[in-house]
C-alpha positions as CSV (number, residue, x, y, z in Angstrom):
1,M,38.9,13.5,-28.4
2,T,35.8,17.0,-28.3
3,M,33.1,17.0,-28.7
4,R,32.6,17.6,-32.0
5,A,34.2,15.0,-33.4
6,E,32.0,12.0,-30.9
7,C,29.4,13.2,-32.5
8,L,30.7,13.3,-36.2
9,D,31.7,9.9,-34.7
10,R,28.0,8.5,-34.0
11,P,25.1,8.3,-36.7
12,P,22.9,11.6,-35.6
13,A,20.6,9.1,-34.1
14,A,22.7,7.9,-31.1
15,T,23.5,11.6,-30.9
16,L,20.0,12.5,-30.7
17,A,19.0,9.7,-28.6
18,R,21.9,10.5,-26.0
19,G,20.3,14.3,-25.4
20,R,16.3,12.6,-25.4
21,G,17.8,10.5,-23.0
22,F,18.6,12.7,-20.6
23,R,16.4,15.2,-21.4
24,A,13.7,12.2,-20.5
25,F,16.4,11.5,-17.4
26,V,16.0,15.5,-16.2
27,A,11.9,15.4,-17.0
28,A,11.6,12.1,-14.8
29,A,13.8,13.4,-12.0
30,F,11.5,16.6,-12.0
31,T,8.5,15.1,-12.2
32,R,9.1,12.8,-9.5
33,L,10.3,15.7,-6.8
34,A,7.1,17.3,-7.6
35,E,5.2,14.3,-6.0
36,W,7.5,14.5,-3.4
37,R,6.5,18.0,-2.3
38,E,2.6,17.5,-2.9
39,R,3.0,14.0,-1.2
40,A,4.5,16.1,1.3
41,E,2.8,19.0,1.8
42,Q,-1.4,16.7,1.3
43,R,0.7,14.8,4.3
44,A,1.3,17.9,7.0
45,H,-3.0,18.6,5.3
46,L,-3.7,15.5,6.8
47,A,-2.2,15.9,10.3
48,G,-3.8,19.3,11.2
49,M,-7.2,18.1,10.1
50,D,-9.7,17.9,12.9
51,E,-11.5,15.3,14.0
52,R,-15.0,16.8,12.3
53,L,-12.5,16.8,8.8
54,L,-11.1,13.3,9.4
55,K,-14.7,11.9,9.5
56,D,-16.2,13.9,6.7
57,I,-13.3,12.0,4.5
58,G,-14.1,8.7,5.5
59,I,-10.3,8.1,8.2
60,S,-10.1,7.8,11.4
61,A,-7.2,10.3,13.3
62,V,-5.7,6.3,13.7
63,E,-5.7,5.5,10.0
64,A,-4.3,10.1,9.7
65,A,-2.0,10.0,12.3
66,R,-0.3,7.2,9.8
67,E,-0.8,8.3,6.9
68,A,0.8,11.4,8.6
69,D,3.6,10.1,10.2
70,K,5.2,7.6,6.5
71,P,7.9,9.3,5.3
72,F,7.5,11.2,2.0
73,W,9.1,8.6,-0.5
74,K,7.5,6.4,0.7
75,P,3.2,6.4,-0.9
């Protein structure tokens, strides 16, 4: 059965919902990747801060190191 024939077998709303589902999945995947990248960049920046900057934001060097050592996929 060809793609065209499959589309004819389904109601138009089902075909549209299927397309939106895939687009939503791809959009969610890109969003997750962007979150992971941002988290990794923030943790790298945190790891490079000196004591004075850490004091300004209200965290200790131990807390900063603990956060910076987390893998990017963990919140």
